[in-house]
One Martini backbone bead per residue (centre of mass of N, CA, C, O) as a GRO file, in nm:
protein
  490
    1MET     BB    1   2.782  -3.142   0.029
    2LYS     BB    2   2.485  -3.239  -0.038
    3LYS     BB    3   2.331  -3.230  -0.332
    4GLU     BB    4   2.023  -3.245  -0.245
    5ILE     BB    5   2.035  -3.001  -0.062
    6ILE     BB    6   2.128  -2.788  -0.252
    7LEU     BB    7   1.885  -2.827  -0.446
    8SER     BB    8   1.663  -2.760  -0.233
    9CYS     BB    9   1.768  -2.461  -0.187
   10MET     BB   10   1.713  -2.389  -0.512
   11LEU     BB   11   1.433  -2.373  -0.504
   12SER     BB   12   1.177  -2.236  -0.708
   13ALA     BB   13   0.937  -2.093  -0.832
   14ALA     BB   14   0.669  -2.144  -1.085
   15LEU     BB   15   0.548  -1.821  -1.225
   16PRO     BB   16   0.440  -1.118  -1.480
   17PHE     BB   17   0.330  -0.882  -1.352
   18PHE     BB   18   0.040  -0.722  -1.229
   19ALA     BB   19  -0.037  -0.422  -1.368
   20SER     BB   20  -0.330  -0.484  -1.363
   21CYS     BB   21  -0.694  -0.475  -1.226
   22LYS     BB   22  -0.838  -0.533  -1.497
   23GLY     BB   23  -1.009  -0.770  -1.631
   24THR     BB   24  -0.768  -0.991  -1.754
   25ASN     BB   25  -0.573  -0.881  -1.472
   26GLY     BB   26  -0.768  -1.019  -1.205
   27ALA     BB   27  -1.067  -0.963  -1.267
   28ALA     BB   28  -1.362  -0.941  -1.338
   29GLU     BB   29  -1.543  -0.822  -1.541
   30GLU     BB   30  -1.735  -0.574  -1.592
   31GLY     BB   31  -2.033  -0.718  -1.441
   32ASP     BB   32  -1.875  -0.989  -1.362
   33PHE     BB   33  -1.964  -1.198  -1.069
   34SER     BB   34  -1.863  -1.469  -1.124
   35SER     BB   35  -1.705  -1.740  -1.031
   36GLN     BB   36  -1.581  -1.828  -1.298
   37ALA     BB   37  -1.448  -1.553  -1.375
   38ALA     BB   38  -1.266  -1.531  -1.122
   39TRP     BB   39  -1.103  -1.799  -1.143
   40LYS     BB   40  -0.985  -1.741  -1.421
   41GLN     BB   41  -0.821  -1.491  -1.312
   42ALA     BB   42  -0.654  -1.644  -1.107
   43ALA     BB   43  -0.495  -1.819  -1.321
   44ALA     BB   44  -0.375  -1.579  -1.468
   45LEU     BB   45  -0.220  -1.464  -1.230
   46GLU     BB   46  -0.039  -1.703  -1.166
   47SER     BB   47   0.107  -1.709  -1.463
   48SER     BB   48   0.230  -1.410  -1.419
   49ILE     BB   49   0.426  -1.478  -1.197
   50GLN     BB   50   0.737  -1.416  -1.097
   51THR     BB   51   1.044  -1.581  -1.052
   52THR     BB   52   1.295  -1.736  -0.894
   53ALA     BB   53   1.665  -1.746  -0.957
   54PHE     BB   54   1.974  -1.934  -0.912
   55PRO     BB   55   2.277  -1.991  -0.883
   56GLN     BB   56   2.514  -2.272  -0.848
   57ARG     BB   57   2.598  -2.125  -0.566
   58THR     BB   58   2.783  -2.146  -0.253
   59TYR     BB   59   2.749  -2.017   0.098
   60LEU     BB   60   2.905  -2.076   0.399
   61ILE     BB   61   2.891  -1.923   0.693
   62THR     BB   62   3.145  -2.072   0.829
   63ASP     BB   63   3.351  -1.953   0.618
   64PHE     BB   64   3.291  -1.637   0.753
   65GLY     BB   65   3.275  -1.708   1.092
   66ALA     BB   66   3.045  -1.870   1.188
   67GLN     BB   67   2.912  -1.969   1.510
   68PRO     BB   68   2.781  -2.173   1.713
   69ASP     BB   69   2.671  -2.130   2.041
   70MET     BB   70   2.706  -1.776   2.069
   71PRO     BB   71   2.537  -1.539   2.243
   72GLU     BB   72   2.805  -1.347   2.303
   73ALA     BB   73   2.866  -1.377   1.963
   74PRO     BB   74   2.724  -1.262   1.724
   75CYS     BB   75   2.704  -1.349   1.345
   76HIS     BB   76   2.608  -1.111   1.142
   77ASP     BB   77   2.878  -1.030   0.994
   78ALA     BB   78   2.919  -1.301   0.855
   79ILE     BB   79   2.637  -1.329   0.715
   80ASN     BB   80   2.658  -1.057   0.559
   81LEU     BB   81   2.912  -1.127   0.402
   82ALA     BB   82   2.796  -1.366   0.254
   83ILE     BB   83   2.570  -1.200   0.109
   84VAL     BB   84   2.746  -0.989  -0.033
   85THR     BB   85   2.925  -1.183  -0.184
   86CYS     BB   86   2.709  -1.334  -0.347
   87SER     BB   87   2.600  -1.083  -0.492
   88GLN     BB   88   2.866  -0.976  -0.621
   89GLN     BB   89   2.908  -1.280  -0.767
   90GLY     BB   90   2.586  -1.318  -0.891
   91GLY     BB   91   2.492  -1.530  -0.694
   92GLY     BB   92   2.294  -1.752  -0.471
   93THR     BB   93   2.361  -1.962  -0.179
   94VAL     BB   94   2.303  -1.923   0.163
   95ILE     BB   95   2.420  -2.126   0.418
   96VAL     BB   96   2.247  -2.285   0.694
   97PRO     BB   97   2.345  -2.493   0.904
   98ALA     BB   98   2.352  -2.698   1.142
   99GLY     BB   99   2.243  -2.507   1.408
  100THR     BB  100   2.290  -2.238   1.649
  101PHE     BB  101   2.258  -1.904   1.545
  102TYR     BB  102   2.357  -1.608   1.674
  103THR     BB  103   2.196  -1.286   1.589
  104GLY     BB  104   2.152  -1.017   1.422
  105PRO     BB  105   2.113  -0.808   1.170
  106LEU     BB  106   1.976  -0.869   0.842
  107THR     BB  107   2.076  -0.829   0.490
  108LEU     BB  108   1.939  -0.848   0.195
  109LYS     BB  109   2.032  -0.940  -0.145
  110SER     BB  110   2.059  -0.979  -0.463
  111ASN     BB  111   2.057  -1.305  -0.562
  112VAL     BB  112   1.959  -1.431  -0.274
  113ASN     BB  113   1.959  -1.746  -0.094
  114LEU     BB  114   1.839  -1.808   0.230
  115CYS     BB  115   1.939  -2.115   0.368
  116LEU     BB  116   1.785  -2.358   0.586
  117GLU     BB  117   1.868  -2.671   0.535
  118ASP     BB  118   1.771  -2.768   0.821
  119SER     BB  119   1.575  -2.846   1.101
  120ALA     BB  120   1.852  -2.764   1.270
  121SER     BB  121   1.836  -2.475   1.160
  122VAL     BB  122   1.926  -2.180   1.338
  123LEU     BB  123   1.797  -1.846   1.388
  124LYS     BB  124   1.893  -1.644   1.681
  125PHE     BB  125   1.783  -1.348   1.801
  126VAL     BB  126   1.885  -1.108   1.962
  127THR     BB  127   1.756  -0.874   2.243
  128ASP     BB  128   1.918  -0.611   2.173
  129PRO     BB  129   1.810  -0.311   2.069
  130GLU     BB  130   2.079  -0.155   1.992
  131LEU     BB  131   2.159  -0.350   1.750
  132TYR     BB  132   1.897  -0.211   1.572
  133LEU     BB  133   2.108   0.002   1.488
  134PRO     BB  134   2.022   0.194   1.273
  135ALA     BB  135   1.770   0.331   1.130
  136VAL     BB  136   1.497   0.241   0.913
  137LEU     BB  137   1.302   0.214   0.644
  138THR     BB  138   0.947   0.207   0.712
  139ARG     BB  139   0.667   0.047   0.883
  140TRP     BB  140   0.404   0.128   1.136
  141GLU     BB  141   0.103   0.065   1.111
  142GLY     BB  142   0.109   0.237   0.817
  143ILE     BB  143   0.359   0.417   0.901
  144ASP     BB  144   0.603   0.621   0.822
  145CYS     BB  145   0.951   0.539   0.900
  146TYR     BB  146   1.220   0.524   1.143
  147ASN     BB  147   1.338   0.213   1.253
  148MET     BB  148   1.419  -0.047   1.367
  149HIS     BB  149   1.586  -0.308   1.254
  150PRO     BB  150   1.500  -0.563   1.118
  151LEU     BB  151   1.605  -0.879   1.144
  152ILE     BB  152   1.503  -0.888   0.845
  153TYR     BB  153   1.627  -0.701   0.555
  154ALA     BB  154   1.496  -0.515   0.260
  155TYR     BB  155   1.597  -0.285  -0.021
  156GLY     BB  156   1.542  -0.289  -0.349
  157GLU     BB  157   1.536  -0.594  -0.423
  158THR     BB  158   1.621  -0.872  -0.650
  159ASN     BB  159   1.604  -1.181  -0.613
  160ILE     BB  160   1.479  -1.336  -0.337
  161ALA     BB  161   1.538  -1.559  -0.044
  162ILE     BB  162   1.369  -1.779   0.201
  163THR     BB  163   1.478  -2.108   0.292
  164GLY     BB  164   1.384  -2.431   0.405
  165LYS     BB  165   1.374  -2.609   0.740
  166GLY     BB  166   1.407  -2.393   0.934
  167ILE     BB  167   1.473  -2.148   1.196
  168ILE     BB  168   1.317  -1.823   1.294
  169ASP     BB  169   1.416  -1.658   1.591
  170GLY     BB  170   1.307  -1.364   1.780
  171GLN     BB  171   1.261  -1.399   2.097
  172GLY     BB  172   0.984  -1.342   2.176
  173SER     BB  173   0.861  -1.227   2.501
  174MET     BB  174   0.786  -1.153   2.833
  175GLU     BB  175   1.087  -1.042   2.849
  176TYR     BB  176   1.117  -0.988   2.535
  177TRP     BB  177   0.982  -0.705   2.350
  178TRP     BB  178   0.672  -0.731   2.429
  179PRO     BB  179   0.671  -0.511   2.659
  180MET     BB  180   0.701  -0.316   2.431
  181CYS     BB  181   0.433  -0.160   2.372
  182GLY     BB  182   0.225  -0.322   2.527
  183ALA     BB  183   0.104  -0.523   2.782
  184LYS     BB  184   0.054  -0.680   3.071
  185LYS     BB  185   0.019  -0.969   2.934
  186TYR     BB  186   0.337  -0.907   2.817
  187GLY     BB  187   0.498  -0.748   3.071
  188TRP     BB  188   0.409  -0.474   3.123
  189GLU     BB  189   0.541  -0.179   3.290
  190GLU     BB  190   0.618   0.062   3.475
  191GLY     BB  191   0.902   0.224   3.319
  192MET     BB  192   0.917   0.103   3.056
  193ILE     BB  193   0.972   0.075   2.756
  194GLY     BB  194   0.718   0.244   2.606
  195GLN     BB  195   0.554   0.404   2.772
  196ASN     BB  196   0.227   0.426   2.691
  197CYS     BB  197   0.312   0.426   2.383
  198GLY     BB  198   0.449   0.698   2.294
  199GLY     BB  199   0.557   0.616   2.009
  200ARG     BB  200   0.270   0.568   1.881
  201ALA     BB  201   0.158   0.857   1.936
  202LYS     BB  202   0.379   0.998   1.764
  203LEU     BB  203   0.331   0.857   1.497
  204LEU     BB  204   0.030   0.926   1.459
  205ALA     BB  205   0.080   1.236   1.461
  206TRP     BB  206   0.268   1.243   1.215
  207GLY     BB  207   0.060   1.130   1.021
  208GLU     BB  208  -0.160   1.349   1.048
  209SER     BB  209   0.038   1.611   0.991
  210GLY     BB  210   0.279   1.540   0.777
  211GLU     BB  211   0.542   1.466   0.857
  212PRO     BB  212   0.837   1.427   0.752
  213ILE     BB  213   0.988   1.132   0.713
  214TYR     BB  214   1.286   1.207   0.794
  215LYS     BB  215   1.175   1.298   1.088
  216ARG     BB  216   1.082   0.992   1.164
  217VAL     BB  217   1.268   0.910   1.437
  218LEU     BB  218   1.317   0.626   1.614
  219SER     BB  219   1.369   0.482   1.921
  220VAL     BB  220   1.411   0.275   2.171
  221GLU     BB  221   1.233   0.439   2.377
  222ASP     BB  222   0.965   0.407   2.201
  223GLY     BB  223   0.900   0.087   2.161
  224MET     BB  224   0.919  -0.012   1.850
  225ARG     BB  225   0.891  -0.298   1.723
  226PRO     BB  226   1.024  -0.518   1.521
  227GLN     BB  227   1.041  -0.702   1.256
  228LEU     BB  228   1.135  -0.997   1.138
  229VAL     BB  229   1.027  -0.948   0.828
  230ASN     BB  230   1.140  -0.688   0.594
  231LEU     BB  231   1.019  -0.596   0.257
  232TYR     BB  232   1.129  -0.323   0.051
  233ARG     BB  233   1.083  -0.296  -0.269
  234CYS     BB  234   1.053  -0.591  -0.385
  235ASP     BB  235   1.141  -0.841  -0.640
  236ARG     BB  236   1.119  -1.143  -0.644
  237VAL     BB  237   0.982  -1.352  -0.401
  238LEU     BB  238   1.088  -1.606  -0.160
  239ILE     BB  239   0.897  -1.814   0.082
  240GLU     BB  240   1.026  -2.144   0.203
  241GLY     BB  241   0.959  -2.372   0.477
  242VAL     BB  242   0.993  -2.202   0.705
  243SER     BB  243   1.015  -2.106   1.048
  244MET     BB  244   0.836  -1.840   1.229
  245LEU     BB  245   0.928  -1.709   1.546
  246ASN     BB  246   0.891  -1.480   1.784
  247SER     BB  247   0.801  -1.194   1.721
  248PRO     BB  248   0.803  -0.874   1.811
  249PHE     BB  249   0.602  -0.842   1.577
  250TRP     BB  250   0.557  -0.870   1.291
  251THR     BB  251   0.668  -1.116   1.080
  252LEU     BB  252   0.565  -1.078   0.773
  253HIS     BB  253   0.664  -0.769   0.572
  254PRO     BB  254   0.555  -0.686   0.274
  255LEU     BB  255   0.661  -0.375   0.097
  256PHE     BB  256   0.612  -0.292  -0.212
  257CYS     BB  257   0.565  -0.573  -0.352
  258THR     BB  258   0.663  -0.803  -0.618
  259ASN     BB  259   0.647  -1.110  -0.674
  260LEU     BB  260   0.507  -1.312  -0.437
  261ILE     BB  261   0.612  -1.604  -0.251
  262VAL     BB  262   0.432  -1.819  -0.003
  263ARG     BB  263   0.561  -2.144   0.107
  264GLY     BB  264   0.545  -2.367   0.354
  265ALA     BB  265   0.503  -2.199   0.615
  266ARG     BB  266   0.568  -2.103   0.956
  267PHE     BB  267   0.343  -1.916   1.197
  268VAL     BB  268   0.465  -1.832   1.524
  269ASN     BB  269   0.284  -1.574   1.714
  270LYS     BB  270   0.178  -1.460   2.055
  271GLY     BB  271   0.206  -1.162   2.042
  272PRO     BB  272   0.199  -0.852   1.998
  273ASN     BB  273   0.118  -0.788   1.694
  274GLY     BB  274   0.113  -1.128   1.586
  275ASP     BB  275   0.143  -1.149   1.291
  276GLY     BB  276   0.213  -1.329   1.005
  277CYS     BB  277   0.101  -1.194   0.718
  278ASP     BB  278   0.173  -0.851   0.561
  279PRO     BB  279   0.072  -0.737   0.288
  280GLU     BB  280   0.189  -0.409   0.158
  281SER     BB  281   0.138  -0.278  -0.130
  282CYS     BB  282   0.091  -0.534  -0.311
  283ASN     BB  283   0.179  -0.726  -0.624
  284GLY     BB  284   0.159  -1.036  -0.667
  285VAL     BB  285   0.038  -1.298  -0.480
  286ILE     BB  286   0.136  -1.604  -0.297
  287ILE     BB  287  -0.038  -1.804  -0.043
  288GLU     BB  288   0.075  -2.137   0.048
  289ASN     BB  289   0.086  -2.390   0.258
  290CYS     BB  290   0.024  -2.268   0.552
  291LEU     BB  291   0.096  -2.190   0.898
  292PHE     BB  292  -0.126  -2.051   1.161
  293GLN     BB  293  -0.018  -1.907   1.501
  294THR     BB  294  -0.161  -1.627   1.649
  295GLY     BB  295  -0.200  -1.301   1.825
  296ASP     BB  296  -0.329  -1.228   1.549
  297ASP     BB  297  -0.333  -1.202   1.244
  298CYS     BB  298  -0.261  -1.418   0.996
  299ILE     BB  299  -0.381  -1.255   0.745
  300ALA     BB  300  -0.284  -0.908   0.647
  301ILE     BB  301  -0.413  -0.666   0.441
  302LYS     BB  302  -0.229  -0.369   0.318
  303SER     BB  303  -0.210   0.032   0.252
  304GLY     BB  304  -0.219   0.211   0.480
  305ARG     BB  305  -0.246   0.505   0.700
  306ASN     BB  306  -0.427   0.728   0.615
  307ARG     BB  307  -0.243   0.982   0.496
  308ASP     BB  308  -0.019   0.787   0.389
  309GLY     BB  309  -0.194   0.601   0.216
  310ARG     BB  310  -0.324   0.832   0.038
  311MET     BB  311  -0.050   0.951  -0.075
  312TRP     BB  312   0.051   0.681  -0.222
  313ASN     BB  313  -0.187   0.509  -0.354
  314GLU     BB  314  -0.113   0.185  -0.293
  315PRO     BB  315  -0.245  -0.102  -0.348
  316SER     BB  316  -0.353  -0.393  -0.289
  317GLN     BB  317  -0.307  -0.673  -0.521
  318ASN     BB  318  -0.333  -0.984  -0.646
  319ILE     BB  319  -0.432  -1.227  -0.431
  320ILE     BB  320  -0.333  -1.565  -0.324
  321VAL     BB  321  -0.516  -1.797  -0.111
  322ARG     BB  322  -0.396  -2.144  -0.035
  323GLY     BB  323  -0.391  -2.422   0.169
  324CYS     BB  324  -0.437  -2.317   0.453
  325LYS     BB  325  -0.366  -2.304   0.813
  326MET     BB  326  -0.583  -2.189   1.086
  327LEU     BB  327  -0.577  -2.102   1.407
  328ASP     BB  328  -0.492  -1.880   1.582
  329GLY     BB  329  -0.664  -1.556   1.588
  330HIS     BB  330  -0.835  -1.279   1.484
  331GLY     BB  331  -0.782  -1.372   1.176
  332GLY     BB  332  -0.745  -1.533   0.884
  333VAL     BB  333  -0.858  -1.341   0.656
  334VAL     BB  334  -0.742  -0.995   0.608
  335ILE     BB  335  -0.866  -0.656   0.573
  336GLY     BB  336  -0.674  -0.464   0.745
  337SER     BB  337  -0.690  -0.151   0.862
  338GLU     BB  338  -0.443  -0.056   0.686
  339ILE     BB  339  -0.638   0.064   0.386
  340SER     BB  340  -0.617   0.349   0.222
  341GLY     BB  341  -0.523   0.232  -0.074
  342GLY     BB  342  -0.654  -0.024  -0.092
  343TYR     BB  343  -0.841  -0.314  -0.255
  344ARG     BB  344  -0.780  -0.574  -0.508
  345ASN     BB  345  -0.809  -0.901  -0.565
  346LEU     BB  346  -0.921  -1.177  -0.395
  347TYR     BB  347  -0.808  -1.526  -0.346
  348VAL     BB  348  -0.981  -1.785  -0.164
  349GLU     BB  349  -0.871  -2.133  -0.105
  350ASN     BB  350  -0.863  -2.435   0.059
  351CYS     BB  351  -0.916  -2.395   0.372
  352GLU     BB  352  -0.824  -2.417   0.723
  353MET     BB  353  -1.029  -2.351   1.029
  354ASP     BB  354  -0.944  -2.406   1.394
  355SER     BB  355  -1.051  -2.217   1.684
  356PRO     BB  356  -1.144  -2.064   1.980
  357ASN     BB  357  -0.899  -1.835   1.896
  358LEU     BB  358  -1.077  -1.774   1.650
  359ASP     BB  359  -1.261  -1.504   1.547
  360ARG     BB  360  -1.221  -1.500   1.226
  361VAL     BB  361  -1.227  -1.578   0.889
  362ILE     BB  362  -1.349  -1.325   0.720
  363ARG     BB  363  -1.200  -0.990   0.717
  364ILE     BB  364  -1.326  -0.644   0.721
  365LYS     BB  365  -1.129  -0.353   0.823
  366THR     BB  366  -1.248  -0.010   0.881
  367SER     BB  367  -1.280   0.349   0.813
  368ASN     BB  368  -1.321   0.717   0.818
  369CYS     BB  369  -0.995   0.741   0.825
  370ARG     BB  370  -0.910   0.597   0.551
  371GLY     BB  371  -1.051   0.499   0.304
  372GLY     BB  372  -1.107   0.357   0.017
  373THR     BB  373  -1.118   0.052  -0.187
  374ILE     BB  374  -1.289  -0.256  -0.153
  375GLU     BB  375  -1.248  -0.522  -0.397
  376ASN     BB  376  -1.278  -0.829  -0.507
  377VAL     BB  377  -1.389  -1.090  -0.316
  378PHE     BB  378  -1.282  -1.442  -0.329
  379VAL     BB  379  -1.449  -1.727  -0.176
  380ARG     BB  380  -1.363  -2.085  -0.134
  381ASN     BB  381  -1.346  -2.370   0.022
  382ILE     BB  382  -1.414  -2.365   0.360
  383THR     BB  383  -1.300  -2.517   0.662
  384VAL     BB  384  -1.477  -2.497   0.980
  385GLY     BB  385  -1.485  -2.564   1.292
  386GLN     BB  386  -1.410  -2.297   1.467
  387CYS     BB  387  -1.525  -1.984   1.601
  388ARG     BB  388  -1.604  -1.696   1.766
  389GLU     BB  389  -1.773  -1.467   1.608
  390ALA     BB  390  -1.721  -1.493   1.266
  391VAL     BB  391  -1.719  -1.578   0.938
  392LEU     BB  392  -1.833  -1.292   0.832
  393ARG     BB  393  -1.663  -0.980   0.848
  394ILE     BB  394  -1.789  -0.632   0.831
  395ASN     BB  395  -1.606  -0.317   0.922
  396LEU     BB  396  -1.659   0.051   0.932
  397GLN     BB  397  -1.603   0.081   1.281
  398TYR     BB  398  -1.308   0.086   1.348
  399GLU     BB  399  -1.182   0.230   1.594
  400PRO     BB  400  -1.359   0.475   1.729
  401GLY     BB  401  -1.115   0.623   1.914
  402GLU     BB  402  -0.972   0.743   1.692
  403ILE     BB  403  -0.753   1.002   1.598
  404CYS     BB  404  -0.901   1.179   1.329
  405ASP     BB  405  -0.990   1.218   0.999
  406ARG     BB  406  -1.355   1.170   0.919
  407SER     BB  407  -1.367   1.226   0.577
  408PHE     BB  408  -1.314   0.893   0.478
  409PRO     BB  409  -1.505   0.693   0.330
  410PRO     BB  410  -1.536   0.368   0.273
  411THR     BB  411  -1.532   0.090   0.034
  412VAL     BB  412  -1.743  -0.211  -0.002
  413ARG     BB  413  -1.717  -0.453  -0.275
  414ASN     BB  414  -1.744  -0.739  -0.417
  415VAL     BB  415  -1.848  -1.021  -0.246
  416LEU     BB  416  -1.768  -1.383  -0.259
  417CYS     BB  417  -1.913  -1.660  -0.081
  418GLU     BB  418  -1.827  -2.021  -0.103
  419ASN     BB  419  -1.835  -2.314   0.044
  420ILE     BB  420  -1.889  -2.284   0.357
  421THR     BB  421  -1.792  -2.431   0.665
  422CYS     BB  422  -1.940  -2.442   1.017
  423GLU     BB  423  -1.927  -2.568   1.373
  424GLY     BB  424  -1.871  -2.263   1.504
  425ALA     BB  425  -2.043  -1.971   1.629
  426ASP     BB  426  -2.193  -1.684   1.689
  427ARG     BB  427  -2.181  -1.597   1.385
  428GLY     BB  428  -2.205  -1.583   1.035
  429VAL     BB  429  -2.299  -1.274   0.996
  430TYR     BB  430  -2.120  -0.945   1.016
  431PHE     BB  431  -2.242  -0.615   0.969
  432VAL     BB  432  -2.075  -0.280   0.961
  433GLY     BB  433  -2.156   0.029   0.877
  434LEU     BB  434  -2.236   0.350   0.769
  435GLU     BB  435  -2.423   0.588   0.857
  436GLY     BB  436  -2.579   0.730   0.579
  437SER     BB  437  -2.489   0.488   0.392
  438ASP     BB  438  -2.377   0.267   0.089
  439ASN     BB  439  -2.063   0.124   0.127
  440VAL     BB  440  -2.203  -0.162   0.136
  441TYR     BB  441  -2.192  -0.385  -0.152
  442ASN     BB  442  -2.223  -0.672  -0.319
  443ILE     BB  443  -2.313  -0.935  -0.138
  444GLU     BB  444  -2.227  -1.291  -0.136
  445VAL     BB  445  -2.393  -1.601  -0.032
  446ASP     BB  446  -2.297  -1.938  -0.111
  447ASN     BB  447  -2.327  -2.251  -0.013
  448CYS     BB  448  -2.371  -2.233   0.311
  449THR     BB  449  -2.272  -2.387   0.638
  450PHE     BB  450  -2.398  -2.303   0.976
  451ASN     BB  451  -2.323  -2.433   1.279
  452ASN     BB  452  -2.362  -2.354   1.600
  453VAL     BB  453  -2.504  -2.086   1.628
  454ARG     BB  454  -2.519  -1.906   1.939
  455ARG     BB  455  -2.677  -1.605   1.869
  456GLY     BB  456  -2.930  -1.633   1.673
  457GLU     BB  457  -3.182  -1.573   1.860
  458LYS     BB  458  -3.100  -1.254   1.895
  459ASP     BB  459  -3.165  -1.216   1.611
  460VAL     BB  460  -3.370  -1.125   1.359
  461GLN     BB  461  -3.176  -1.310   1.198
  462LYS     BB  462  -3.045  -1.595   1.217
  463GLY     BB  463  -2.694  -1.536   1.252
  464LEU     BB  464  -2.758  -1.221   1.206
  465LEU     BB  465  -2.568  -0.885   1.165
  466ILE     BB  466  -2.706  -0.588   1.028
  467GLN     BB  467  -2.553  -0.253   1.010
  468GLY     BB  468  -2.559   0.000   0.844
  469GLY     BB  469  -2.469   0.079   0.519
  470VAL     BB  470  -2.629  -0.172   0.379
  471LYS     BB  471  -2.642  -0.340   0.050
  472ASP     BB  472  -2.685  -0.592  -0.151
  473VAL     BB  473  -2.770  -0.878  -0.014
  474ARG     BB  474  -2.691  -1.225  -0.083
  475PHE     BB  475  -2.871  -1.548  -0.048
  476ASN     BB  476  -2.758  -1.883  -0.144
  477ASN     BB  477  -2.794  -2.137   0.031
  478LEU     BB  478  -2.818  -2.049   0.341
  479GLN     BB  479  -2.716  -2.229   0.637
  480ILE     BB  480  -2.859  -2.203   0.984
  481ASN     BB  481  -2.917  -2.442   1.192
  482GLY     BB  482  -3.088  -2.591   0.943
  483GLU     BB  483  -3.163  -2.306   0.806
  484VAL     BB  484  -3.289  -2.122   0.547
  485VAL     BB  485  -3.165  -1.806   0.447
  486GLU     BB  486  -3.280  -1.509   0.367
  487SER     BB  487  -3.252  -1.237   0.212
  488PRO     BB  488  -3.213  -0.925   0.310
  489VAL     BB  489  -3.395  -0.632   0.403
  490LEU     BB  490  -3.238  -0.292   0.333
   0.00000   0.00000   0.00000
């Protein structure tokens, strides 16, 4: 094998885990809301994140019996044997060479770098749902459960990576996976698995009632599609270079992970709940130089839904997003909606977003089912061609029809957006708080220019819509359709 290819597969990030979320460990000091202070803390965060490193040993999956181009005989047993052998022998790199390898579920182990070495290296996951049993511990839309084995899964592992130039294809389509608990536009019809999304209703009820997690076991008949990659309570993780396509459900779902770097990856997933990258209750994350084209949110930061999220009370925190490109999606960088554990310290910079099918640029979505505090969100230097609904969207009345205990009002505070340009949107700023509360406050928009704002003439202030429970909103040199917009009186 070529030495340079082996070395490229062994590349790891170069960046201690952010144990604290206050002061010098991730956010601006108490009372200091300046851009300078925020980005100083972002630099400190970056330098603190621990990185992966692997011994220079390689394990070729074909040496363990994997053969390409055999959809009738998926080779996951061979690939899993290579992964386990590599881990047990002290770690190294498991190589997927050029070729299309059909596989079932894979489980990563500590000190293993799964490397798709070539652009022609493809892992194509077969679509028989029964193959992804027995169920494993995971979350589905923020609720703890045992569900079908994610296509690639890890639990409690340390120092793991998925790297290279190749493709991980979940084979989600209008024929496979997506019709399960989906919608008619994804091929769902009466009588199909997951009819009426009965599994989802069951899971939501379990979450609300506090059903013990060990009893929350879902079957194939429940139709709850698995994630493409789900990493549960893992530390020191690198995802670099690979293309992740056609996931049955969310694409990359790190859950309770620390020291995570996602770099130079492609996320293309146009199916239902087709999110790109969803770090949930994660701490110390960098997502950089990635491409997103998704059927749902591009990046969606989460921390559990309703009772489960409040029970664990583990926020997502200390996340850097930079240099990414977002095309289609419900939102570019999103916090929520499953955010009951709260969120703190987000730094987004130097991203490009542009698509008539991109609904929002920066989005915070939650409700009084959730609770939790979302704070310290810093965004700068974002170039937007066009989006559909709004550049900055904060909504505390998300999913008003959800059946839940609504005695947990969330708080959103300390949001600073600066140097954002947009050449087309319905609105520039769209905030909806909770009536009778002041739970959205200390929001600042500086040096931003939004042109071709289509619905501006219908708003009290052109291009703005701010409703209920919002205070302390400041605009400094915000221009909408060529006019400077004054701070609203709330």
